[in-house]
Residue, then its C-alpha position, 0 to 999 in steps of 0.5 A: m500500500e502506497e500510504l504505508k510505504d510513505v509513512k515508513i519513509l517519513q518515520a525513517r526521516l524523522q528518526e534520522i532527525i532525532m538522532r542528529l538532535q541527540a548528537s547535537t545536544r549530547a542528550d541521553a534521550v530524545t522523544m518526539v510525538f505529533y498532535d492532531h488538534e481536531t481529535k485531540r490525540f497524539y500519534l507517531p511517537l519516535s524516540a532515541g536513547l530510551l531505556d524502555p522505548a516499547s512502552f513509550s511507543r505503545v502508550m500515547p501521552s494524555p492530552d490533558r497532561l504535560t505533553g498535551k499542555i505544551a501542544r495546546e498552550k504553545r509553551k516550553i517546559i524547562a527543568d534543569s532539575v526534574r526531581g520534585h518538578p510539579e509537571i515533569d517528575g512522574p512515572f516516565a521520568r523516574r522509569e527513564k531515570i531522567r534528571s533534566a529535561a526540556g519540552l518544546p512545541i513543534f510549530d507549523d505556521g503558528l500551530a503546534i503540531g507536535v512536541v519534542f523532549v530532550s532529556y539528560r540522566q545527569p544534571h544539565h543546565f539548558t542554555d539559550q543555544d540549547l533551546k535554539i538547536i531543539e527548535s531548529f530540529g523541530q522545524e525540520a521535522a514539521q516540514h516533513i510532516v507537512v509534505a507527507a500530509n496525505a500519508i499522515s492522514w491515512f496513518r491517523d485514521n488507521t491508528y485511531h480505529a485500531q482499538s475496539e470500542e471496548q478497549q477505548v472504554l477500558q483505557g478511559v477507565a485506566q485514565t480516570i483512576y490514573t488521574a485520581m491517584n495522582r498519576m500512579p501506574v494502573a493496570i486493569w485485569l479481566r478474565d480471558r477467553d479461558p474463564k480461569r485465566v486473567s490478564i491485563h486488558a488496559a493500562l496506563g503508566v506501566i511498562v509494556d512487558y508487564q502489560e503484554k506478558a503478565v498473566a494469572h490463573l484463578d486457582d493460583d496464589s497470586i495477588v490478582s487471583h486472591v482478590m478476584r476469588t475473595g473480593e478483598s483488597v490487598s495492599l503491599k508496602r513493599i512488593s519485593d517482600d511478598p512472593r504472591f506478586k509473581h512479576r518482581v523483575w518487571a516491578i524492579k525495572a519499572g521502579w514500583e515499590s508499593l501495590l494496591t489491588v482492588p476487585l472490579k465488580e459488575r453488580n454483584h459479580i467480580i469481573g476483574a481487578i485493578e492494580v495501582f502502583s506507587l513509585e515510593p514505599r507507601e501504606f495505602s490507607r482505608t481512604d485510598i481503598d474507599k476512594i478507588s472502590t467508590m470509583l470502581g462501583r461507578i466504573g463497573l456500572a459503566i462497563e455493564n451499561y456499555r456491554r448492554v448497549q452493544e448487546l441491544k445493537i446486536f439483538s436489534q440488527i438480528m431482529q431487523t434482518l430476520g424480518t427480511i429473511l424468508e428462508p429458515e436456514k438463513a434465519l437460523q444462520e443470522i441468529v448463530d452469527g449474532a450469538r458468536s458476535l455477542a459471545k466473542a466466540d470463534a465458532a457457533a452452532i445450533f443443535s435442534s431436537r425434533a422430538k422436543k422441538t427445542a433448540k440450543i445455541f452453542a459457541w466455541r471460544a478458542s485460545r492458545r491454551s484452552r478450548t471451551n464449549i459454552c451453551l449460550t441459552g439459559r445463562g446470564r445475559l446471553a440467555a436473551f438469545q433464547d427469546i430470539l431463538l424460540t419462535p424460529a426453533k419451533a417453526f423450523t424444526s422440521t426443516t433444520p438438521 
C-alpha cells in the first residue's frame, strides 16, 4: 500500500532527525510525538536513547497532561532539575531515570503540531543555544510532516480505529483512576477467553512487558487471583517482600515499590481487578481503598451499561434482518452469527431436537491454551438469545438438521 510505504519513509526521516538532535545536544534521550488538534490525540511517537522505548511507543501521552499542555498552550517546559518538578517528575521520568529535561512545541505556521523532549540522566543546565538547536530540529521535522500530509492522514485514521470500542472504554477507565491517584501506574485485569485465566486488558503508566506478558490463573496464589476469588483488597508496602506478586523483575525495572489491588465488580459479580502502583514505599490507607472502590462501583456500572448497549445493537440488527429473511436456514444462520458476535466466540452452532422441538445455541471460544464449549441459552445475559431463538426453533424444526 502506497500510504504505508510513505509513512515508513517519513518515520525513517524523522528518526534520522532525532538522532542528529541527540548528537547535537549530547542528550541521553530524545522523544518526539505529533498532535492532531481536531481529535485531540497524539500519534507517531519516535524516540532515541530510551531505556524502555516499547512502552513509550505503545502508550500515547494524555492530552490533558504535560505533553498535551505544551501542544495546546504553545509553551516550553524547562527543568534543569526534574526531581520534585510539579509537571515533569512522574512515572516516565523516574522509569527513564531522567534528571533534566526540556519540552518544546513543534510549530507549523503558528500551530503546534507536535512536541519534542530532550532529556539528560545527569544534571544539565539548558542554555539559550540549547533551546535554539531543539527548535531548529523541530522545524525540520514539521516540514516533513507537512509534505507527507496525505500519508499522515491515512496513518491517523488507521491508528485511531485500531482499538475496539471496548478497549477505548477500558483505557478511559485506566485514565480516570490514573488521574485520581495522582498519576500512579494502573493496570486493569479481566478474565480471558479461558474463564480461569486473567490478564491485563488496559493500562496506563506501566511498562509494556508487564502489560503484554503478565498473566494469572484463578486457582493460583497470586495477588490478582486472591482478590478476584475473595473480593478483598490487598495492599503491599513493599512488593519485593511478598512472593504472591509473581512479576518482581518487571516491578524492579519499572521502579514500583508499593501495590494496591482492588476487585472490579459488575453488580454483584467480580469481573476483574485493578492494580495501582506507587513509585515510593507507601501504606495505602482505608481512604485510598474507599476512594478507588467508590470509583470502581461507578466504573463497573459503566462497563455493564456499555456491554448492554452493544448487546441491544446486536439483538436489534438480528431482529431487523430476520424480518427480511424468508428462508429458515438463513434465519437460523443470522441468529448463530449474532450469538458468536455477542459471545466473542470463534465458532457457533445450533443443535435442534425434533422430538422436543427445542433448540440450543452453542459457541466455541478458542485460545492458545484452552478450548471451551459454552451453551449460550439459559445463562446470564446471553440467555436473551433464547427469546430470539424460540419462535424460529419451533417453526423450523422440521426443516433444520
